[in-house]
C-alpha positions as CSV (number, residue, x, y, z in Angstrom):
1,X,62.5,229.3,105.7
2,X,62.6,229.9,109.4
3,X,63.2,233.6,110.4
4,X,62.9,233.5,114.1
5,X,63.6,231.2,117.0
6,X,64.2,228.0,114.9
7,X,68.0,228.4,115.3
8,X,67.4,228.2,119.1
9,X,65.2,225.1,118.8
10,X,67.5,223.3,116.5
11,X,70.8,224.3,118.1
12,X,70.6,225.6,121.6
13,X,67.6,223.4,122.5
14,X,69.2,220.2,121.5
15,X,72.3,220.9,123.6
16,X,70.7,222.6,126.6
17,X,67.1,221.3,126.5
18,X,66.3,221.5,130.2
19,X,68.1,224.8,130.8
20,X,66.4,226.3,127.7
21,X,62.9,225.3,128.9
22,X,63.7,226.6,132.4
23,X,64.9,229.9,131.0
24,X,61.8,230.4,128.8
25,X,59.5,229.6,131.6
26,X,61.4,232.0,133.9
27,X,61.2,234.7,131.2
28,X,57.4,234.1,130.9
29,X,56.9,234.5,134.6
30,X,58.9,237.7,134.5
31,X,56.9,238.9,131.5
32,X,53.7,238.3,133.3
33,X,54.9,240.1,136.4
34,X,56.0,243.0,134.2
35,X,52.5,243.2,132.7
36,X,50.9,243.2,136.2
37,X,53.4,245.8,137.5
38,X,52.9,248.1,134.5
39,X,49.1,247.8,134.8
40,X,49.3,248.7,138.5
41,X,51.5,251.7,137.8
42,X,49.1,252.8,135.0
43,X,46.2,252.6,137.4
44,X,48.1,254.5,140.1
45,X,49.0,257.3,137.6
46,X,45.7,257.6,135.8
47,X,42.9,256.3,137.9
48,X,43.8,256.6,141.6
49,X,45.3,260.0,141.0
50,X,48.0,260.0,143.7
51,X,48.8,263.6,144.8
52,X,52.4,263.6,143.6
53,X,51.3,262.5,140.1
54,X,48.7,265.3,139.8
55,X,51.3,268.1,140.2
56,X,51.2,270.7,137.4
57,X,54.9,270.1,137.0
58,X,54.1,266.8,135.4
59,X,51.7,268.3,132.8
60,X,52.6,267.6,129.2
61,X,55.4,265.2,128.2
62,X,56.4,263.9,131.7
63,X,52.9,262.5,132.2
64,X,52.4,261.1,128.7
65,X,56.0,259.9,128.6
66,X,55.5,257.6,131.6
67,X,52.2,256.3,130.2
68,X,53.9,255.6,126.8
69,X,56.7,253.7,128.5
70,X,54.4,251.6,130.6
71,X,52.1,250.8,127.7
72,X,55.1,249.9,125.5
73,X,56.3,247.5,128.2
74,X,52.9,245.8,128.3
75,X,52.9,245.5,124.5
76,X,56.4,244.0,124.4
77,X,55.6,241.4,127.0
78,X,52.3,240.5,125.3
79,X,54.2,240.0,122.0
80,X,56.7,237.7,123.7
81,X,53.9,235.6,125.3
82,X,51.9,235.5,122.1
83,X,55.0,234.5,120.1
84,X,55.7,231.6,122.5
85,X,52.0,230.5,122.5
86,X,51.9,230.4,118.7
87,X,55.3,228.7,118.5
88,X,54.4,225.9,120.9
89,X,51.0,225.5,119.2
90,X,52.7,225.0,115.9
91,X,55.1,222.5,117.5
92,X,52.1,220.5,118.9
93,X,50.5,220.5,115.4
94,X,53.7,219.2,113.8
95,X,54.1,222.2,111.5
96,X,57.1,222.4,109.2
97,X,60.2,224.0,110.9
98,X,58.5,223.7,114.3
99,X,57.9,220.0,114.8
100,X,61.6,219.2,115.6
101,X,61.6,221.4,118.7
102,X,58.9,220.0,120.9
103,X,59.5,222.1,123.9
104,X,56.1,221.4,125.3
105,X,53.9,224.2,126.7
106,X,55.3,227.0,128.7
107,X,54.0,228.2,132.0
108,X,52.1,231.3,131.0
109,X,51.8,231.2,127.2
110,X,49.8,228.0,127.4
111,X,46.8,230.0,128.5
112,X,47.0,232.1,125.3
113,X,46.9,229.1,123.0
114,X,43.1,228.6,123.1
115,X,42.7,232.1,121.6
116,X,45.1,231.1,118.8
117,X,43.9,227.6,118.2
118,X,41.3,228.6,115.5
119,X,44.0,229.9,113.2
120,X,45.6,227.7,110.6
121,X,49.3,226.9,110.6
122,X,50.2,229.6,108.0
123,X,48.5,232.3,110.0
124,X,50.0,231.0,113.2
125,X,53.4,231.1,111.7
126,X,52.8,234.7,110.5
127,X,51.7,235.7,114.0
128,X,54.7,234.0,115.6
129,X,57.2,235.7,113.2
130,X,55.4,239.1,113.4
131,X,55.4,239.0,117.3
132,X,59.1,238.1,117.3
133,X,60.1,240.9,114.9
134,X,57.9,243.5,116.7
135,X,59.3,242.4,120.0
136,X,62.9,242.6,119.0
137,X,62.4,245.8,117.1
138,X,60.7,247.3,120.2
139,X,63.6,246.2,122.4
140,X,66.2,247.8,120.1
141,X,64.1,251.0,119.8
142,X,63.6,251.2,123.5
């Protein structure tokens, strides 16, 4: 049984194929830019030590809160990209519930696929579903 994006691949994708692929590629570019921006902000806060971020007023939860939010954003975006990479890899392998979609590779997640390639289809399917559920749960929690 398909728990995640299969409904999109079987329904939305068949009707709006080009628009769907464009949207996912746009989301991936945005996800990558979010990762870069959050990494820059983490470096500014914790390594460069800008004067306004070293104030004693920020000691305690204000400093840690900002770091937790930035790290959470990076994790959420990595989950999204990993989900797409495992999904498209399963499609290319012709795995059950994935073969019908055939979206092709996406602009950013295609570079994650080589790290996932050694896994078998069952493990990849688990990774894809786990990433989807963690990503959506993180968004709802956020």
